[in-house]
C-alpha positions in Angstrom: 0.0 0.0 0.0 1.0 3.6 -0.4 2.1 4.0 3.3 4.4 1.0 3.2 7.6 3.0 2.6 7.9 1.7 -0.9 10.6 3.7 -2.6 9.5 2.9 -6.2 10.6 5.9 -8.2 7.4 5.9 -10.4 4.2 7.3 -8.9 1.7 4.7 -7.7 -1.0 3.7 -10.2 -4.6 5.0 -10.0 -5.9 2.1 -8.0 -3.4 2.9 -5.2 -4.3 6.6 -4.8 -6.8 6.1 -2.0 -7.5 9.4 -0.2 -7.7 7.7 3.2 -4.2 6.2 2.7 -2.8 9.5 1.5 -4.2 11.3 4.5 -2.7 8.6 6.8 0.6 9.1 5.1 0.4 12.9 5.6 -0.5 12.4 9.3 2.6 10.3 9.9 5.1 12.5 8.1 7.6 14.3 10.3 9.4 16.1 7.5 8.5 19.7 6.9 9.3 20.1 3.2 12.4 22.0 3.9 16.0 21.7 2.8 19.5 21.5 4.2 22.6 22.9 2.7 25.9 21.3 3.5 29.1 20.1 1.9 30.9 17.0 3.2 33.9 15.1 2.2 31.6 12.3 1.0 29.9 14.5 -1.5 31.1 14.9 -5.1 32.8 18.1 -6.0 30.4 20.8 -7.1 31.5 23.3 -9.7 31.1 27.0 -9.0 28.2 27.2 -11.5 26.2 24.3 -10.1 23.8 23.4 -7.3 23.4 19.7 -6.5 21.9 17.4 -3.9 19.3 14.8 -3.2 15.5 15.0 -2.9 13.8 12.8 -0.3 10.4 12.3 1.2 9.0 9.9 3.8 9.2 7.3 1.0 12.9 7.9 0.7 14.7 9.2 -2.4 12.3 10.8 -5.0 13.1 9.8 -8.5 11.7 11.6 -11.6 10.8 14.9 -9.9 11.7 18.4 -11.0 14.1 20.6 -9.2 13.7 24.3 -10.0 16.2 27.0 -9.3 14.6 30.4 -9.8 15.9 34.0 -9.4 14.6 37.5 -9.9 18.1 39.0 -10.1 17.9 39.5 -13.8 15.7 41.7 -16.0 13.7 38.6 -17.0 12.3 35.7 -15.1 15.0 33.1 -14.9 14.3 29.5 -13.8 16.5 26.4 -14.6 14.8 23.0 -14.2 16.2 19.5 -14.0 14.9 16.1 -13.1 16.2 13.8 -10.3 17.8 10.4 -11.2 16.8 7.0 -9.8 18.4 7.8 -6.5 16.7 11.1 -6.1 19.9 13.0 -7.0 20.0 16.2 -9.0 22.5 18.6 -10.5 21.6 22.0 -11.9 24.4 23.1 -14.2 25.4 26.4 -15.9 23.8 28.8 -13.4 24.8 32.4 -13.8 25.8 34.2 -10.6 22.7 35.1 -8.6 20.7 34.3 -5.5 18.4 31.4 -6.2 15.3 29.9 -4.6 15.4 26.1 -5.1 12.3 23.9 -4.8 10.8 20.7 -5.9 7.7 19.8 -7.9 6.6 16.2 -8.7 3.6 14.1 -9.3 2.3 12.7 -6.0 4.0 15.5 -4.1 3.2 18.9 -2.8 5.5 21.7 -3.9 8.4 21.9 -1.4 9.1 25.1 0.4 11.9 26.9 -1.3 15.4 27.1 0.1 17.9 29.9 -0.7 21.1 28.8 -2.4 23.9 30.1 -4.6 25.9 28.2 -7.2 28.7 26.1 -5.9 26.8 24.6 -3.0 25.2 21.3 -2.1 21.5 21.4 -1.2 19.5 18.4 0.0 15.7 18.9 -0.2 13.0 17.2 1.9 9.5 17.2 0.4 6.1 16.0 1.3 3.7 13.5 -0.2 0.4 15.0 -1.3 -2.1 14.6 1.5 -4.9 13.5 -0.9 -5.7 12.9 -4.5 -7.1 16.4 -5.0 -3.9 18.0 -3.8 -1.8 15.8 -6.0 -3.9 16.6 -9.1 -3.2 20.3 -8.9 0.0 19.9 -10.8 -1.3 17.4 -13.4 -1.0 18.6 -17.0 -4.2 19.9 -18.6 -4.6 16.7 -20.6 -5.6 14.7 -17.5 -8.3 17.2 -16.7 -9.5 17.6 -20.3 -9.8 13.8 -20.6 -12.7 14.0 -18.1 -14.8 15.8 -20.7 -17.5 13.7 -22.3 -17.8 13.6 -26.1 -21.2 13.5 -27.8 -22.3 10.4 -29.7 -22.5 10.3 -33.4 -26.2 11.1 -33.6 -25.8 14.4 -31.9 -23.2 15.7 -34.3 -24.3 13.9 -37.5 -24.5 17.2 -39.4 -20.9 18.1 -38.6 -18.6 17.1 -41.5 -16.8 14.0 -40.2 -19.4 13.4 -37.4 -17.9 12.9 -34.0 -14.3 13.0 -35.4 -15.1 16.3 -37.1 -16.5 17.6 -33.8 -13.3 16.6 -32.0 -11.2 18.2 -34.7 -12.7 21.6 -33.9 -12.7 21.1 -30.2 -9.0 20.1 -30.4 -6.2 21.4 -32.5 -8.2 23.0 -35.3 -10.3 25.2 -33.0 -10.3 25.6 -29.2 -7.0 24.0 -28.4 -5.4 25.5 -31.5 -5.3 28.8 -29.5 -5.0 27.8 -25.8 -5.1 24.9 -23.4 -8.3 23.4 -22.2 -8.0 21.6 -18.9 -5.7 24.0 -17.1 -7.0 25.7 -13.9 -8.2 28.7 -15.7 -10.4 26.8 -18.2 -11.7 24.0 -15.9 -13.2 26.6 -13.6 -15.6 29.5 -14.3 -14.0 32.8 -13.2 -16.0 34.7 -10.6 -15.4 37.9 -12.5 -17.5 36.6 -15.3 -20.7 37.3 -13.3 -23.6 35.3 -11.9 -25.7 33.0 -14.0 -28.6 30.6 -13.6 -26.7 27.7 -15.0 -23.2 26.7 -16.1 -24.5 26.5 -19.7 -25.4 30.1 -19.6 -22.0 30.9 -18.0 -20.2 29.1 -20.8 -22.2 30.8 -23.5 -21.3 34.2 -22.0 -17.7 33.1 -21.5 -17.2 32.2 -25.1 -18.2 35.7 -26.2 -15.5 37.4 -24.1 -12.8 39.7 -25.3 -11.3 40.2 -28.7 -11.4 36.5 -29.6 -15.0 36.1 -28.7 -16.3 36.3 -32.3 -14.0 33.4 -33.3 -14.8 31.3 -30.3 -18.6 31.6 -30.6 -18.5 31.0 -34.3 -16.8 27.7 -33.8 -19.0 26.5 -30.9 -22.4 27.9 -32.0 -21.8 27.9 -35.7 -19.6 25.0 -36.9 -20.6 22.8 -34.0 -24.2 24.0 -33.7 -24.0 24.7 -30.0 -23.4 21.1 -28.9 -20.2 21.8 -26.9 -22.0 24.1 -24.5 -23.7 21.2 -22.7 -20.5 19.2 -22.5 -18.3 22.1 -21.3 -20.9 22.9 -18.6 -21.1 19.3 -17.5 -17.3 19.1 -17.3 -16.8 22.1 -15.1 -19.8 21.2 -12.9 -18.3 17.8 -12.2 -14.9 19.3 -11.5 -16.5 21.9 -9.2 -18.3 19.0 -7.3 -14.9 17.4 -6.7 -14.5 14.9 -9.5 -10.8 14.2 -10.3 -8.8 12.8 -13.2 -9.1 9.0 -13.5 -5.4 8.3 -13.2 -2.2 10.2 -12.4 0.5 11.0 -15.0 3.7 9.0 -14.9 6.9 10.7 -13.7 9.7 11.3 -16.2 11.7 8.2 -16.9 14.7 7.3 -19.1 16.0 10.1 -21.2 13.1 12.3 -20.0 15.2 12.8 -16.9 18.1 14.2 -18.9 16.5 17.5 -19.7 17.8 20.9 -18.7 15.2 23.6 -19.3 15.9 27.3 -18.9 12.7 29.4 -18.6 12.6 33.1 -19.1 9.9 35.6 -20.1 9.7 38.3 -22.7 7.1 40.7 -24.3 4.4 41.8 -21.8 1.4 40.4 -20.0 -1.1 41.6 -22.6 0.6 40.1 -25.6 1.2 36.6 -26.8 3.8 35.0 -29.0 3.1 32.8 -32.0 6.6 31.8 -33.0 10.3 32.6 -32.8 13.5 32.4 -34.7 17.2 32.7 -34.0 19.1 30.8 -36.7 18.9 29.6 -40.3 16.9 26.3 -40.4 19.3 25.1 -43.2 22.4 25.8 -41.1 21.6 26.0 -37.4 25.1 27.2 -36.4 24.1 30.6 -37.8 23.9 33.3 -35.0 25.3 31.1 -32.3 24.5 32.5 -28.8 22.8 35.4 -30.6 19.5 37.2 -30.2 16.1 35.5 -30.8 13.1 37.2 -32.4 9.4 36.6 -31.8 6.3 37.2 -33.8 3.3 38.4 -31.6 0.6 37.9 -34.3 -2.6 39.7 -33.4 -1.5 41.1 -30.1 1.0 43.9 -30.7 3.4 45.5 -33.1 6.1 45.6 -30.4 8.2 42.6 -31.7 10.1 40.9 -28.9 13.8 40.3 -29.0 15.7 38.2 -26.4 19.4 38.1 -25.5 20.1 34.8 -23.9 23.6 35.6 -22.9 22.6 38.5 -20.7 19.0 37.6 -19.8 17.6 40.8 -21.3 14.4 41.1 -23.2 13.5 44.2 -25.3 11.3 45.0 -28.3 11.4 46.9 -31.6 8.4 48.6 -33.1 7.3 47.2 -36.4 5.7 49.7 -38.8 3.4 49.3 -41.8 3.7 50.9 -45.1 0.2 52.3 -45.6 -1.7 54.5 -43.2 -5.0 52.7 -43.9 -3.7 49.3 -42.7 -6.3 48.0 -40.3 -5.6 47.1 -36.6 -6.9 44.3 -34.4 -7.8 46.9 -31.9 -10.9 47.7 -34.0 -12.1 44.1 -34.4 -15.6 43.6 -33.1 -16.0 42.6 -29.4 -19.2 40.8 -28.3 -18.7 41.0 -24.5 -16.1 42.2 -21.9 -13.2 40.0 -20.8 -13.4 38.5 -17.3 -9.7 39.4 -17.0 -9.5 42.8 -18.8 -13.0 44.1 -18.8 -13.7 46.6 -21.6 -10.0 47.1 -22.3 -8.9 46.0 -25.8 -5.5 44.5 -25.1 -4.7 43.5 -28.7 -3.6 46.2 -31.0 -1.6 45.2 -34.1 -1.5 46.3 -37.7 1.4 44.0 -38.7 -0.2 40.8 -37.3 3.2 39.1 -37.7 2.7 35.3 -37.7 6.1 33.8 -38.2 9.8 34.9 -38.3 12.6 33.1 -40.1 16.3 33.7 -40.1 18.2 33.7 -43.4 21.9 32.9 -44.1 22.9 36.5 -43.6 21.3 36.8 -40.1 18.3 38.8 -41.2 14.8 38.0 -39.9 12.0 37.6 -42.4 8.4 38.0 -41.1 5.1 37.1 -42.5 3.7 40.5 -41.6 1.0 42.8 -42.9 2.2 46.0 -44.5 -1.0 47.4 -46.0 -4.7 46.9 -46.5 -6.0 43.8 -48.3 -6.6 45.3 -51.8 -3.8 44.2 -54.1 -1.8 46.5 -56.4 -2.5 46.3 -60.2 0.5 44.1 -60.8 -1.3 41.2 -59.0 -4.5 41.4 -60.8 -6.0 40.5 -64.2 -4.3 42.5 -67.0 -0.9 42.5 -65.3 2.2 41.4 -67.3 3.5 39.4 -64.3 3.7 35.8 -65.4 2.0 34.5 -62.3 -0.8 37.1 -62.6 -1.4 36.1 -66.2 -2.0 32.5 -65.1 -3.8 33.1 -61.8 -4.5 36.8 -60.8 -5.1 37.6 -57.2 -7.2 40.6 -56.0 -6.4 40.6 -52.3 -3.8 39.5 -49.8 -4.3 39.7 -46.0 -0.6 39.5 -44.9 2.6 40.1 -46.9 6.3 40.0 -46.0 8.9 42.2 -44.2 12.6 41.7 -43.4 14.5 43.1 -40.4 18.2 43.7 -40.4 19.4 43.5 -36.7 22.6 45.4 -37.3 21.0 48.5 -38.8 17.5 48.2 -37.4 16.1 48.6 -41.0 12.7 47.1 -41.5 11.9 46.6 -45.2 8.5 46.0 -46.7 8.0 43.3 -49.3 4.7 43.6 -51.1 3.3 40.2 -52.1 0.2 39.4 -54.1 -0.3 36.2 -52.3 -1.2 36.1 -48.6 1.5 34.8 -46.2 1.2 32.7 -43.0 4.1 30.3 -42.5 7.5 30.6 -44.3 10.5 28.4 -45.0 13.7 28.8 -47.1 14.7 26.2 -49.6 18.3 25.1 -50.1 18.6 26.4 -53.6 21.0 28.9 -55.1 18.4 31.7 -55.0 17.5 31.2 -51.3 13.9 31.0 -52.3 11.5 31.8 -49.6 8.3 29.7 -49.7 5.1 30.7 -48.0 1.7 29.5 -47.1 -1.3 31.7 -46.7 -4.5 30.9 -48.6 -6.1 32.0 -51.8 -5.5 28.5 -53.2 -1.9 29.2 -54.2 1.6 28.6 -53.0 3.8 31.8 -53.1 7.5 32.3 -53.3 10.1 35.1 -53.3 13.5 34.9 -55.0 15.3 36.6 -52.1 18.6 36.8 -54.1 16.9 38.7 -56.9 15.1 40.9 -54.4 18.4 41.7 -52.7 19.9 42.7 -56.0 17.0 44.7 -57.4 14.7 45.7 -54.5 11.8 44.9 -56.9 9.2 42.8 -55.0 7.0 42.4 -58.0 9.7 41.0 -60.3 11.1 38.7 -57.5 7.9 36.9 -56.6 5.8 34.2 -58.0 2.8 32.0 -57.2 0.9 29.1 -58.6 -2.4 27.3 -58.0 -2.5 23.6 -57.1 -3.2 21.5 -60.2 -3.4 17.8 -60.5 -2.0 16.1 -63.6 -5.3 14.4 -64.1 -4.6 13.4 -67.8 -1.3 11.8 -66.7 0.9 13.4 -69.4 3.4 14.9 -67.0 2.9 18.5 -68.0 0.7 21.4 -66.9 -2.3 21.7 -69.2 -5.5 23.7 -69.2 -7.5 22.7 -66.2 -11.0 22.3 -65.0 -12.1 24.5 -62.1 -13.0 23.0 -58.7 -16.6 21.7 -58.8 -16.8 21.4 -62.6 -17.2 18.1 -64.4 -13.8 16.4 -65.1 -12.5 16.2 -68.6 -10.1 13.4 -69.6 -7.9 15.7 -71.7 -7.6 18.4 -69.0 -5.9 18.7 -65.6 -7.8 19.7 -62.5 -7.3 22.6 -60.1 -7.7 21.9 -56.4 -9.6 24.3 -54.1 -7.0 23.9 -51.3 -4.5 26.1 -49.6 -1.3 25.4 -47.7 -1.2 25.8 -43.9 2.3 24.6 -43.1 4.8 24.9 -45.9 7.8 22.5 -46.2 10.5 22.7 -48.9 11.8 19.1 -49.4 15.6 19.0 -49.1 15.7 15.6 -50.9 14.2 16.6 -54.3 13.3 20.3 -54.3 9.6 19.8 -54.1 7.5 21.8 -51.7 4.9 20.2 -49.4 2.1 21.7 -47.4 -0.6 20.7 -45.0 -4.3 21.2 -45.9 -6.0 22.1 -42.6 -9.4 23.3 -41.4 -11.3 20.6 -43.4 -12.1 17.0 -42.6 -10.1 14.8 -42.8 -7.3 17.0 -44.0 -4.5 16.3 -46.5 -1.0 16.8 -47.7 -0.2 18.4 -51.0 3.1 18.2 -52.9 4.0 21.0 -55.4 6.7 20.5 -58.0 8.3 23.9 -58.8 9.7 22.6 -62.1 6.4 21.3 -63.6 4.0 23.4 -61.5 2.0 20.2 -61.0 0.7 19.0 -57.6 -0.3 15.8 -55.9 -2.7 15.4 -53.0 -2.8 12.7 -50.3 -5.8 12.6 -48.0 -5.2 11.3 -44.5 -6.9 7.9 -44.1 -8.7 6.5 -41.0 -8.0 6.3 -38.2 -6.2 9.7 -38.7 -7.9 13.0 -39.2 -7.5 16.7 -38.6 -4.2 17.7 -40.2 -2.7 20.9 -38.7 1.0 21.8 -38.6 3.7 19.7 -40.1 7.3 19.4 -41.2 9.6 17.3 -43.4 12.8 15.4 -42.8 15.9 15.3 -44.9 14.6 12.1 -46.7 11.3 13.7 -47.7 9.2 12.0 -45.1 6.4 14.4 -43.9 5.3 14.4 -40.2 2.1 16.1 -39.1 0.1 16.8 -36.0 -3.4 15.2 -36.2 -6.6 15.9 -34.2 -7.0 12.2 -33.9 -4.4 12.3 -31.2 -1.7 10.9 -33.5 1.6 12.0 -35.0 1.1 11.2 -38.7 3.9 10.0 -40.9 3.7 10.1 -44.7 6.4 8.5 -47.0 5.6 9.0 -50.7 8.2 6.3 -51.5 5.8 3.7 -50.2 3.1 4.5 -52.7 2.2 1.6 -55.1 -0.4 3.2 -57.4 0.5 5.8 -60.1 1.1 9.3 -58.6 -0.7 11.1 -61.4 -3.6 10.3 -63.7 -7.3 10.1 -63.3 -7.2 7.9 -60.1 -4.6 10.0 -58.3 -7.1 12.3 -56.6 -6.2 11.9 -52.9 -7.1 8.4 -51.7 -4.6 6.5 -53.9 -1.8 6.0 -51.3 -3.1 4.9 -47.9 0.0 2.7 -47.6 2.2 5.9 -47.4 0.7 6.7 -44.0 1.6 5.6 -40.5 0.2 6.8 -37.2 1.9 7.1 -33.9 -0.5 7.6 -30.9 0.6 10.7 -28.9 1.1 10.3 -25.2 -1.7 11.2 -22.8 -5.0 9.7 -21.6 -8.1 9.1 -23.7 -11.4 10.8 -23.3 -13.7 9.3 -20.7 -16.0 7.8 -23.4 -13.4 7.7 -26.3 -10.5 6.0 -24.5 -8.8 4.7 -27.6 -7.9 8.3 -28.7 -5.3 10.4 -27.0 -6.7 13.7 -25.9 -3.4 15.4 -26.9 -4.2 18.2 -29.3 -0.9 18.9 -31.0 -0.8 22.1 -32.9 2.4 21.7 -34.8 5.2 19.3 -35.6 8.8 20.3 -36.2 11.6 18.0 -37.5 15.1 18.3 -36.0 16.8 17.6 -39.3 20.3 18.6 -38.0 20.2 16.9 -34.5 20.2 20.3 -32.7 18.7 18.7 -29.5 20.9 15.7 -29.4 18.2 13.0 -29.8 19.3 12.2 -33.4 18.9 13.7 -36.8 15.4 13.9 -38.3 13.6 13.3 -35.0 10.1 14.7 -35.3 9.0 16.8 -32.3 5.2 17.4 -31.8 4.0 20.2 -29.6 2.3 18.8 -26.5 -0.3 21.5 -26.2 -2.1 19.7 -23.3 1.0 18.2 -21.8 3.0 21.3 -20.9 5.8 20.4 -23.3 6.8 18.6 -26.5 6.8 15.0 -27.6 9.8 13.7 -29.5 9.6 10.4 -31.4 12.9 8.7 -30.8 13.4 5.2 -32.3 9.7 4.7 -32.5 8.9 5.7 -28.9 7.8 9.1 -27.6 9.9 11.0 -25.2 7.9 13.8 -23.4 10.0 16.8 -22.5 7.8 18.7 -20.0 8.0 22.2 -18.6 6.4 21.8 -15.2 6.8 25.5 -14.1 4.9 27.6 -14.6 2.0 25.3 -15.2 0.2 25.8 -18.4 3.1 25.9 -20.8 1.7 25.8 -24.4 4.2 25.3 -27.1 3.6 26.7 -30.6 6.7 27.6 -32.3 10.1 25.9 -31.9 13.5 25.9 -33.5 16.8 24.2 -33.0 20.1 26.0 -32.8 23.7 24.8 -32.4 25.5 27.6 -30.5 28.9 25.8 -30.4 29.4 22.4 -32.1 32.4 21.8 -29.9 30.6 22.1 -26.6 28.6 18.9 -26.6 25.1 19.1 -25.1 25.8 22.6 -23.7 26.3 24.1 -27.1 23.0 22.9 -28.6 19.2 22.8 -27.9 15.8 23.9 -29.1 14.1 27.1 -28.4 10.3 27.2 -27.7 8.0 30.0 -27.1 4.7 29.7 -25.3 2.1 30.5 -27.9 -1.2 30.5 -26.1 -3.3 33.5 -26.9 -4.2 33.8 -23.2 -0.9 34.0 -21.3 -2.8 35.0 -18.2 -4.3 31.5 -18.1 -1.0 29.9 -17.0 0.2 29.6 -13.4 0.8 33.1 -12.0 -2.3 34.5 -13.7 -2.9 38.0 -14.9 0.3 40.0 -15.5 2.5 37.0 -16.3 4.4 37.3 -19.5 4.8 34.9 -22.4 7.7 32.4 -22.0 10.8 31.6 -24.0 12.3 28.2 -23.1 15.7 26.8 -24.0 15.4 23.0 -23.8 18.5 20.9 -23.7 19.2 17.1 -23.3 22.3 16.0 -21.5 23.7 12.4 -21.6 22.6 11.6 -18.0 20.6 13.3 -15.3 23.8 14.3 -13.4 25.9 15.4 -16.4 27.6 18.8 -15.9 
């Protein structure tokens, strides 16, 4: 039983978490959750930049728990986090000179009282077992609480495209969890500041209209999903308010999950959020080693954040727009006041920068708005621009801009195509490929733009056309919805969400999101022909994805899977009249993401991964081409290593929501210390995480060392 003094490093399973037993354990504990600092001849030598020791409880050494050293001596929040080994030992390396508060968080425990410490000292920490299951559950990731939500049966959502799976797609990574966590403390409870209501259903209906995202939220729940979620959201929060708890506890970190070193800072401000970041060239991640990192704050602000990791300093620069009539998010319609900000409109952005990307020269390219939506004449019908002759475009909602850190110059690049995500290919022209809608893929020859400054002459775009007649060349096509003609090709009514230049053959891939079941599209820049591959059952709900150096595509799926697609496995012809999307199910594989299943859909992980990034160059040290999916309900990321997931979790502050990530090698000669991935918290509601209103978005440097005690 739990009180037996068992020193098993893993937390007990659900059947052993009896509240009476936990209370008995708490009543018999003599430890006070404190810490002792000492150095004896028996202890290993501790370097001047380290703090080390052992974590124990009444059960003995505590394995697989987090030790957090936090200081407020710098301009930004600074916390370094490690995990204890099988003997409860820990070592926090590479600490800058400061006064730290060191404490422990772990599943099955209560947070220990902090102890003051400075680098170069030994610190043993005594911590307490949680007194009951409710106390233990306070530090569970959102996924374990979200799994308690009941899912409607097929009959209730029969009109939703995809039925219950389509419903889940919008409740998960295509809708609700595509912007913020569901299941954290802020969302599993109704804030008192929202007001008083006759029922929880009324409260949820009012809550979903709140603030500057209210229109989008209510359109999903009341529009696309016909109001069905309101009943289930209300039932969920009512049961939690009545004391119902997650069915089972999460497992503590094990294996290489204990080798992480996470450094957590903050940047931007408490009213803004970050979508993504960049600090190196994806094609050569040694560019800008130890240098500044740049964030994109999307709808929230035009104060673009900049972070200096060497000095723990965060600042911003003000992004401008070219035209005075460029709209701002401040003026977007608001249905009802925010329970956090009241009538204040906290978002105010004209640039709405979505993604940044470093180039080989250390410049930062942004998908950013520079003007109102109406396109200039060179984009439209009657233009002499080759792409406009083939497929004119009347509007674009977001264009491009490039920032030169040395000079501070911010240059506008007017594009006919809308932009969203962006990636450089490894060609001689440093072509920048973008996603963004209007049923085209867009590109910019950055070498030509650098030489001429002529945005019109340097850009191109193309629609997605299937080689339906199978002759290998682009022919006149039938429009979407028109009857097919055997001598013509067929244009697809799809748009790229993610965009992925393939380093293996020069093709460009994209995900097709926001429709059921979703798909991948391959575009060949040489022939201007495309191929489409629908995701087959049991997968559905394609969102963000990336490609490895062999051309294998990895995607986050609403089905709770990491999808893998390898075109080399296809057996049927890749063009011709039958190559219309369902011709290569054998190219797909599915890897169930970690996390519990819903209470009445247990076979499906509740994990709602927003994006997948592939570590082509082994920047994290887990191997080249390791796919890393954002764990948006798991406070971290999931790396697929040798066919098994390794979850790298950020336990503090609770509610970490990964969106953008990038790997950088600061110093190839420094082993694990010279490499790692950078992740920004991307939830649109940073005040939902632990700490509440006023806390800032996070930037995390995540590293993996060879053992839990490596220095």
